[in-house]
C-alpha positions as CSV (number, residue, x, y, z in Angstrom):
1,M,16.2,31.8,5.2
2,R,13.4,33.0,6.7
3,S,11.0,32.7,10.1
4,E,9.1,35.3,11.4
5,R,7.0,35.4,14.3
6,P,3.6,36.2,13.9
7,G,2.9,39.4,13.5
8,R,4.3,42.5,11.9
9,G,7.3,42.3,10.8
10,H,8.9,39.1,12.6
11,R,9.6,36.8,10.1
12,P,12.5,34.3,9.9
13,G,14.8,35.8,7.5
14,R,16.1,35.3,3.8
15,Q,19.3,33.9,2.2
16,A,21.3,36.0,-0.3
17,A,19.1,36.0,-3.8
18,A,19.9,33.3,-5.4
19,V,19.9,30.3,-3.4
20,E,17.8,28.7,-4.8
21,D,15.8,27.0,-2.0
22,V,15.1,29.9,-0.1
23,A,12.3,32.1,-0.7
24,D,12.6,35.6,0.8
25,S,8.7,36.4,1.1
26,G,8.4,35.8,4.6
27,R,10.6,34.8,7.1
28,P,10.9,35.3,10.9
29,G,12.0,38.6,10.7
30,G,11.8,39.6,7.0
31,R,9.5,41.8,5.2
32,A,6.5,40.1,3.9
33,G,7.1,40.1,0.4
34,R,10.6,39.8,0.0
35,L,11.8,36.4,-2.6
36,V,14.8,35.8,-1.7
37,A,16.8,34.4,-5.0
38,S,18.7,32.3,-2.7
39,L,16.9,28.9,-2.8
40,V,19.6,27.0,-2.1
41,G,20.5,24.7,-5.0
42,L,17.1,23.9,-4.7
43,A,18.1,21.1,-4.3
44,V,15.1,20.8,-5.0
45,A,15.7,18.1,-4.4
46,I,15.6,17.4,-4.2
47,S,15.0,13.7,-3.7
48,G,14.2,11.6,-6.3
49,C,13.9,8.3,-4.6
50,A,11.0,6.5,-6.2
51,A,8.0,4.2,-4.9
52,S,8.0,3.0,-1.9
53,Q,10.7,1.8,0.5
54,G,11.2,-1.6,-0.9
55,A,13.8,-2.0,-3.0
56,A,13.0,-0.5,-7.2
57,S,11.3,-3.4,-9.1
58,P,13.4,-4.5,-12.2
59,A,11.2,-2.9,-13.9
60,A,11.3,1.0,-11.9
61,S,15.0,0.3,-12.0
62,G,15.0,0.4,-16.4
63,R,16.9,-3.8,-15.9
64,T,15.7,-6.2,-17.1
65,A,14.9,-9.3,-14.8
66,T,17.4,-11.9,-14.6
67,R,16.3,-15.0,-12.6
68,P,18.7,-17.1,-10.6
69,A,20.3,-19.5,-12.6
70,Q,19.5,-22.8,-10.3
71,E,15.4,-21.7,-11.2
72,R,16.4,-21.0,-15.3
73,S,17.6,-24.6,-15.0
74,E,15.1,-25.9,-13.5
75,M,12.6,-24.6,-16.4
76,R,14.9,-25.9,-18.9
77,P,13.9,-29.5,-20.5
78,A,15.4,-32.7,-18.4
79,Q,18.1,-33.3,-21.6
80,E,19.4,-29.4,-21.6
81,Q,19.7,-29.9,-17.6
82,S,22.3,-33.3,-18.0
83,A,23.9,-32.4,-21.8
84,T,26.3,-29.8,-19.8
85,P,26.9,-28.3,-16.0
86,P,25.0,-25.3,-15.5
87,V,27.2,-22.0,-15.8
88,K,27.6,-20.0,-12.2
89,E,25.1,-16.6,-12.6
90,S,28.2,-14.0,-12.9
91,A,27.9,-11.6,-10.2
92,R,26.0,-8.2,-11.0
93,Q,27.6,-5.8,-13.1
94,V,29.2,-2.7,-11.3
95,Y,27.4,0.2,-12.0
96,V,29.5,3.5,-12.5
97,P,27.7,6.8,-11.6
98,P,27.2,9.3,-13.9
99,A,30.0,12.2,-14.5
100,P,29.6,15.1,-12.2
101,D,28.4,17.2,-15.5
102,A,27.2,13.9,-17.4
103,A,25.3,14.9,-20.4
104,I,21.5,14.8,-19.9
105,P,19.1,13.1,-22.5
106,H,16.5,15.3,-24.0
107,D,14.6,12.7,-25.5
108,P,11.7,11.9,-23.3
109,S,11.7,8.7,-23.1
110,R,15.5,7.9,-22.7
111,L,15.5,10.9,-19.7
112,A,12.5,8.3,-18.1
113,R,15.0,5.1,-18.4
114,S,18.2,7.3,-17.2
115,L,16.2,8.9,-13.8
116,S,14.4,5.8,-13.5
117,E,17.8,4.0,-13.5
118,T,19.4,6.4,-11.3
119,I,17.0,6.4,-8.7
120,A,17.3,2.9,-8.6
121,E,20.8,2.7,-7.8
122,L,20.8,5.7,-5.7
123,R,18.4,3.5,-3.5
124,R,21.0,0.8,-3.4
125,A,24.2,2.9,-2.9
126,T,22.0,4.8,0.4
127,D,21.0,1.5,1.9
128,D,24.9,0.2,1.9
129,W,25.5,3.6,2.9
130,V,23.1,4.1,5.8
131,R,23.4,0.2,6.5
132,E,27.3,0.5,7.4
133,G,26.8,3.9,9.8
134,E,29.1,5.9,7.8
135,S,25.8,8.5,7.2
136,A,26.4,9.3,11.0
137,K,29.9,10.1,10.1
138,G,30.3,12.4,7.0
139,H,31.8,12.0,4.3
140,P,28.8,10.3,1.8
141,P,30.5,8.0,-0.8
142,E,31.0,8.7,-4.0
143,P,28.2,6.7,-5.5
144,V,26.0,8.4,-3.4
145,V,27.0,11.9,-4.1
146,L,27.0,11.5,-7.5
147,L,23.8,10.2,-7.8
148,A,22.0,12.5,-6.4
149,L,23.6,14.6,-8.2
150,Y,22.6,13.7,-11.1
151,Q,19.4,13.1,-10.1
152,Q,19.0,16.9,-8.7
153,R,20.3,18.0,-11.6
154,V,17.8,16.3,-14.1
155,Y,14.9,17.3,-11.5
156,R,16.0,20.8,-11.9
157,Y,16.0,20.3,-16.1
158,L,12.8,18.7,-16.1
159,A,11.1,21.6,-13.3
160,R,12.6,24.6,-16.3
161,N,11.1,22.0,-19.2
162,P,7.5,21.1,-19.1
163,K,7.1,19.7,-22.0
164,V,9.4,18.0,-21.7
165,A,8.5,16.7,-18.4
166,S,5.0,15.6,-19.4
167,G,6.5,13.2,-22.2
168,V,9.0,11.9,-18.8
169,Y,6.0,11.4,-16.5
170,A,4.1,9.1,-19.6
171,S,7.7,7.1,-20.1
172,L,8.1,6.5,-16.5
173,P,6.9,3.4,-14.5
174,K,3.5,4.4,-12.4
175,A,5.2,3.6,-9.3
176,L,7.6,6.8,-9.4
177,V,5.2,9.3,-11.4
178,G,4.1,10.5,-8.3
179,R,7.4,11.5,-6.7
180,V,9.4,12.5,-10.1
181,K,6.1,14.9,-10.3
182,D,6.5,16.4,-6.9
183,N,10.2,16.6,-6.8
184,V,10.0,18.6,-10.3
185,T,6.7,20.9,-8.6
186,A,8.7,21.8,-5.6
187,I,11.6,22.8,-7.4
188,R,9.3,24.9,-10.1
189,D,7.5,26.1,-7.6
190,L,10.8,27.4,-5.7
191,L,12.5,28.6,-8.8
192,S,9.7,30.8,-9.5
193,L,10.8,32.9,-6.2
194,V,14.4,33.5,-7.2
195,H,15.7,36.6,-8.1
196,P,19.3,36.2,-9.8
197,V,22.4,37.6,-8.2
198,R,25.9,39.1,-9.2
199,D,28.6,37.9,-7.1
200,P,27.4,34.5,-6.0
201,A,31.2,34.3,-4.5
202,K,29.7,36.2,-1.3
203,L,28.1,33.6,-0.4
204,R,30.0,31.5,2.0
205,V,29.5,27.8,2.1
206,E,30.7,24.8,3.9
207,P,30.2,21.3,4.5
208,P,26.6,20.1,6.6
209,E,26.7,18.3,9.4
210,P,26.7,14.3,8.8
211,A,23.5,13.7,8.2
212,D,22.6,11.6,11.2
213,V,23.8,13.9,13.2
214,L,20.9,16.5,11.7
215,L,18.5,13.3,11.5
216,G,19.3,13.6,16.1
217,H,18.3,17.4,15.9
218,F,15.5,16.6,14.1
219,R,13.9,14.7,16.0
220,R,15.1,15.8,19.3
221,A,13.0,19.0,18.4
222,E,9.8,17.2,16.9
223,R,10.0,15.3,20.9
224,R,10.2,18.6,22.1
225,F,7.6,20.8,20.5
226,G,5.6,17.7,18.3
227,V,6.5,19.4,14.5
228,E,7.6,16.4,12.2
229,W,11.0,15.8,11.9
230,E,10.5,15.4,8.4
231,V,8.7,19.0,8.1
232,L,12.1,20.8,9.7
233,A,14.3,19.2,8.1
234,A,12.3,20.4,4.4
235,V,12.7,23.4,5.9
236,M,16.3,23.1,7.0
237,F,16.8,21.7,3.0
238,V,14.8,25.2,1.3
239,E,16.7,27.5,3.4
240,T,20.0,26.5,2.8
241,K,20.7,22.9,1.8
242,F,21.2,21.6,5.3
243,G,23.2,24.5,6.5
244,R,25.5,24.2,3.5
245,V,24.5,28.1,3.1
246,R,26.6,30.2,6.3
247,S,26.6,33.6,4.9
248,P,23.6,36.2,6.5
249,S,20.7,36.8,3.5
250,Y,20.9,40.0,1.9
251,V,17.8,40.9,4.5
252,G,20.2,39.6,7.8
253,A,18.7,37.1,8.1
254,K,21.2,34.2,9.3
255,G,21.7,30.9,10.8
256,P,21.1,26.9,9.1
257,M,17.3,28.2,9.3
258,Q,17.5,31.6,8.3
259,F,15.8,33.7,11.5
260,M,15.9,37.8,11.9
261,P,17.5,39.2,15.0
262,G,14.1,39.8,16.3
263,T,12.3,36.5,15.5
264,W,15.6,34.8,17.3
265,D,15.3,36.9,20.0
266,A,11.4,35.9,20.5
267,Y,12.0,32.2,20.2
268,G,15.4,31.3,20.2
269,M,15.6,30.5,24.1
270,G,18.8,32.0,24.5
271,G,20.7,29.3,22.3
272,D,23.4,30.4,19.5
273,I,21.6,31.3,16.2
274,D,24.1,30.0,14.2
275,D,24.3,26.0,16.4
276,T,22.1,23.7,14.2
277,G,20.4,21.9,17.3
278,D,19.7,25.6,18.8
279,A,18.6,26.6,15.7
280,L,16.5,23.6,15.0
281,L,14.6,23.6,18.8
282,A,14.1,27.6,17.5
283,A,12.0,26.9,14.6
284,A,10.0,24.4,15.5
285,N,8.9,26.7,18.0
286,Y,8.2,29.0,16.3
287,L,6.2,27.1,14.0
288,H,4.3,25.2,16.7
289,A,3.8,28.9,18.1
290,S,2.3,29.4,14.5
291,G,0.1,26.8,14.4
292,A,1.9,23.3,14.0
293,P,1.8,20.3,14.3
294,R,-2.4,20.9,13.6
295,D,-2.1,23.3,10.8
296,Y,1.3,23.0,8.6
297,R,0.3,25.5,6.3
298,R,-0.7,28.2,8.2
299,A,2.7,28.0,9.9
300,L,4.6,27.7,7.1
301,Y,3.3,30.3,5.6
302,A,4.2,32.4,8.6
303,Y,7.6,31.3,8.3
304,N,7.7,32.8,5.1
305,H,5.2,35.0,3.3
306,S,5.1,32.3,0.3
307,Q,2.3,29.9,-0.6
308,A,4.8,28.5,-3.6
309,Y,7.4,27.6,-0.3
310,V,4.6,26.3,1.5
311,D,3.9,24.0,-1.3
312,A,7.8,23.4,-1.9
313,V,8.4,22.8,1.6
314,L,5.3,20.2,2.4
315,L,5.8,18.5,-0.8
316,H,9.9,17.6,0.2
317,A,8.5,16.5,3.6
318,R,6.0,13.8,1.8
319,Q,9.3,12.2,0.3
320,M,10.3,11.9,3.2
321,K,7.8,10.6,5.3
322,R,7.1,8.0,2.3
323,D,10.7,6.3,2.2
324,I,13.4,7.5,4.7
325,R,15.8,6.8,1.5
326,D,14.3,10.5,0.6
327,Y,15.4,12.3,3.2
328,Y,19.2,11.2,2.2
329,A,19.5,12.0,-1.2
330,Y,18.5,15.4,-0.5
331,Y,21.1,15.2,2.4
332,N,23.4,15.0,-0.7
333,W,22.0,17.9,-3.4
334,Q,24.1,20.4,-3.7
335,V,23.5,24.3,-3.9
336,F,23.1,25.7,-7.2
337,V,23.1,29.5,-7.1
338,V,20.8,31.4,-10.1
339,T,23.4,34.2,-11.2
340,T,23.1,37.3,-13.8
341,H,25.6,35.3,-16.2
342,G,23.0,31.9,-15.6
343,E,23.1,28.9,-13.2
344,R,26.6,27.9,-11.0
345,R,26.8,25.2,-8.5
346,L,29.0,26.3,-5.8
347,T,29.3,22.8,-3.3
348,G,29.8,18.8,-4.5
349,P,32.5,17.3,-7.2
């Protein structure tokens, strides 16, 4: 929803006013200073995987470590081992993902445990989804969708409740603290740019392209213009929740990367402003012309004249660089809209 080519009056554009991911302060083609309340669902959230790239440890997931049956048997006294035959270890208990409207604990310690478990389970579910090759076909499995939604809702709650957030940080495993803080901070930054809308029904939403198809577009644009795919993904995530928001912004920005018509004429290279592949190439072209990859802050500020926007995009990009599973988690974050009557979710289960 932003972009505007360096210079006057050429930034990309902004989403309609309350979708929390997009701020309209400085897109290519938009008027600097206009903030878009359409920060698309802030999906800020965004992402919430934890630590680095390995599977979460028992401590991080909030589970109690359980030794394999054979190892436990070897550690027993000899008399115990011969008294009764070893009992086979039962299969791991099936995890039931939280419902779309599952209550969020207000107690910091309980919330930290719930978030830790959600992060660990989301990583496992994401690994299964990607391993089976379904991420290239769309229709994410229900566990991934539900876990990502709960993660997103928790981060949004923490972004609005700093005191609770501080208690949660103190109760989380150290491996998760930085990740959680980054996501909460990014959402808080984007929420600061939101302007409530009266009629969210005017926002047109639709399913995004499959996760791995989008990943192919990001990497193609990176190869051509040298702009890191994670930065392009973070911009698209903040602007339109990976293309879920399809209506023009209130200042006239269009397409999955929210370009103003004038900026598109300069950087669109003859493509279709509503085509995802074309729009990502244009965004990479614009960011490169504005200073990326040498100076991402300068380039992103040209895309949207807001330091809060720049900070949020870079925080989300950092998560994806640390662990690609964060990209798949963000992909499943939904569109939330701030209205004059409260917050509403427009997509998802």
